[in-house]
Residue, then its C-alpha position, 0 to 999 in steps of 0.5 A: m456267557k450263556k453257555i456257561i451259566l447253562i453248565l452251572m445249571f446243569f451242574t446243580t442237577l448232579y448234586a450228591e453224585l455217587a462216585t463211579n470209575e468213569n467220573v472219578t477218571k474225569l476229575y483225575v484228568a482235569t486235576f492232575d492231567r493224568a490217568p488215575d492209578a489203579n490204587g487210587l481209582k479203587y480208594w476213591v470209588n470203592d473205599s473212601k465212601l465219599e459222593l463225587e463232590d466230596i472227592a473233588t474237594s478232597f483232591f485239594e487236600q493231597n500233596e499231588t494237588k498242592a505241588l501242581y498248584p501252590d499257595g500264591y498260584s493265580n486263579i487265571d493260571f489255575i483256570n487255563n491249567i484246567y482247560n488244557n488238561l481236559f481239552a488241550h486248549s485255554p478257555d475263551q476270553d468270556g469263559l476265562t473272565y467268568w470263572q476268574i471272577r467267581l473264584d476271585s470273589n469265592k463265590i464257587s470253589k475250584s473243585i466245583m468249577i472243575l466238575a461244572i466244566v467237565n460236565g459242561a463239555q461239548n462237541d469237540d471238547k466232549s470228544i477229547l474228554d471221552n477219549k482221555t477218559a477211555v484211556g484213563l479207565r483201561f490204564a487203572e482197570g488194567g491194574l497200572t500204578d506208575i504215576e509217570s506212565s499215568k501222565i504219558v498215556m495222556k499225551g496226544i489224545t485228541a478229539d479223533s478216536a483213533t488216538k484213544d484206540a492207539m493208546i489203549q492198544a499200547i496199554d493192552s500190549a504192555l499188559g500182555k507182557a506183564s503176567t501176574t499171580i498172588s500167593d495167599a498165605s492163609t491158604g497156600l494157594v497161588w492165584q492167577d492175578n493178571n489182565d485175563t482176569i478182567n477180560i476173558r469170559k468162557p463157558q463151563l461147557n460148549t460144542s467147541g471145547d473152549t471152556i474155563f477148564t481148557y483155559c486153566n489147563n493151558l495156562e503158563l503163568d510166571g513159570k507155572s503150568d499146573w493151573r486149574v479151575p478153582s472150587l466154590n470154597e476156593l474162590a470163597s477164600i479170597t473174598d472180604i465182605n468189607n471190600r467192594p468189589a469183595f476181593k481180599t487185599g493184594f489183588k490188582y486186577i479186580g474189576d467191577n461186577l465180575y462173575h467168576w465160575s467155580k468148577e462146580e455143578d449146580p446140584k439142583n440143576s445139572s444143566n447149571g454151574v455155580g459161581i461167585g459174583f464179586t460186586k461193589e453193589k451188593e450190601q455184602g459185596v459177594g453172592f453165590f450164583s448158578f448160571s447155565k454152564e454155556d454162559a461165558l463168565y470170567v475165570r481166575c485160576v488157582s494152583g496148589t493143594a485143593i480146598q475141599 
């Protein structure tokens, strides 16, 4: 009983907690027993403008939640489900009784109970939740959206980090086979939009010659081989300051806080190049930055008639 009281005391310190990819992923695991899909995670973290507690409440307005926990679903079954989703075991009897009394008497909502259990995870329970969270993040940040697959990737994840590593490797393997591009009708440009854009970083210049320019020149994607590093104006053409991160609608692989190289040199400092930062932190969601040409930044290759 003392442990559960401590969980609630700990949770009260998280009032008005900002939503992040990590803590919303934990909500998906707890509520739905699955990884978040890329579109869902982006909506709740970047677009909904809700804090974590409000997101947890809003989950219970979703059709998926209503289907899993329909009217008449007992509080005992609900508590057992949440524990099994998170930790692959039922609560001990004291824990079950504690939560049942509070749910039955409406002293606590189901959404707050979930957050309290998530934030109170200890020992092996914390390890299994951390492993499931890592898998869920990799699934969503890889741009994956298939709901059935989001359930499958949670199967067999235990407190053993090897189960996490094996599943992430399987996800990476699947992503590596799924090359993607996106066409921008407003400019006629075709953009690289695959897993590399949120995982590979290269410099503008280094002694080995392995740069953003050689990467784009050697890229073959979706039957195209005429890829190049975009200009600053071309990068700016895919921004939307109403989004955070500030990518135009339609891009799947958008990650957070990604600094993308352009092909251009800083006119005020020939040792530096110029790039754009796509981020959810900035007030306008995007910024222009000067970096040393030897800095490793992300690159998103482009094809088509150049924008001057």
